[in-house]
N, C-alpha and C positions, 0 to 999 in steps of 0.2 A: 336225428332231425331229417325230415324229408325235404326235398327240393322246394316244395310248396311252403313249408314252414320257414326255410332259409330265405326264400323270396320275401315273405311277409316281414321277417325280422330285418332284412336289408332295407326295406321301405320304411320301417319304423326308425331305423338309424338315420336314413336319408332325411326324414322329416325333422329330426333334431338338427342335422347339419343345415337344413333350410332355415330353421329358426335363427341359428347363429349367423348365417350369411345375411339374412334380412337385417339383423341387428348391426352387423359390421359393415356390410356393403350397401344396404338399402334395397337389395334384390337377391334372388337366388341365382345360382350358376346356370348358365345357358347350356344347351345340349353340346355345343362344341367344347365348352369348358369341361363338362363332365367327361367327354370322350378323351380330351387331353389328359385329364387326371388318370383315366384308365390306362392310356398308353404309357404314361410316365411310370406307373406302378408295374405294368407288365414288362417294360424295359428293365426295370430294376431287378425283376426276377431273373433276367438273363445274367446280370452281374452276380447275383447271389448263387446261381448255378456255377458260375466260374469260381466263386469263393468256395463253394462246397467241393469243387475239384482241385482246390488249392492253387488256382492260377490267377486269382484276383483277391487282394486283401480287403477286408472290411473291418470296421470297429463293431464289436458286439458278437453275439453268438449266431453263427450262420444258420443253424437249424431253427432257432427261434425266429430269426428274421425271415427265413423261407416260409415258415408256417404263417407268419403274420402277413407277408406280401401275397402269398397265394390266396389266403382268405380274403384279403382286400380286393384282389382281382376278381374273385367270385362275386363279392359285394358289388363291384362296379358293373359286372355283367347283369346282375339283377336290376340295378338302378337304370342302366342304359336300356334294358329291355322294357322296363316300365315306361320310360320316357318315349320310347319308339313304338309302343303298343305291341310288343312281342311278349307272349307268354313263354318265358324262358323254360320253366319246367316241362311244359308240353312240347316246346321246340326241341329240347334236349332229348326227350323220350323218342320222338319221331325220328330225329336225326340218328340217334344210336341204333334204333331199329333198322333204319335203311342201311347205314354203314355196316352194321353187323350182318345183315342179310347179304349185302353185296360181297363182303369179305368171306362169309361162309361159302357162298357159291364159288368164289375165286379159289378158295382153299380146296374145296371138293373137286373143282375142275383141274387144279394143278396136280392133284394126287391121282388122277385117272390115267 
C-alpha cells in the first residue's frame, strides 16, 4: 500500500469514528482532542518498547501490541495532517529527500 492509499484509508476510518462521535457525543472530536489521542498512543509505544526490552510488563503479546500501536500512530498522523491541511505523503517524501541529502553530504564529508 502506498502512502497515498494509506492516507485515504485513514480518512475513511476517521469518517466512521466521526459518525460514532456524532451519535455518542453530538459532535466530532476537536483538533486538540485528536492531538491528545495521538500523543497518548505515541506515549504507549514508549511503554511497549520497554516491554519489548523486558523492562516493563504488559498484558498481551508485545509484538502484536507494537504493530497495532505503531499503525495507530501512523493513522493519527494522516488524520492530523488532514485536519491541519498538510499533505502527509508529499511532506514525508520531501522531508526524507532533504534529510537523506543532508546526511549523504555529511557522510561523504566525514569520510574525506
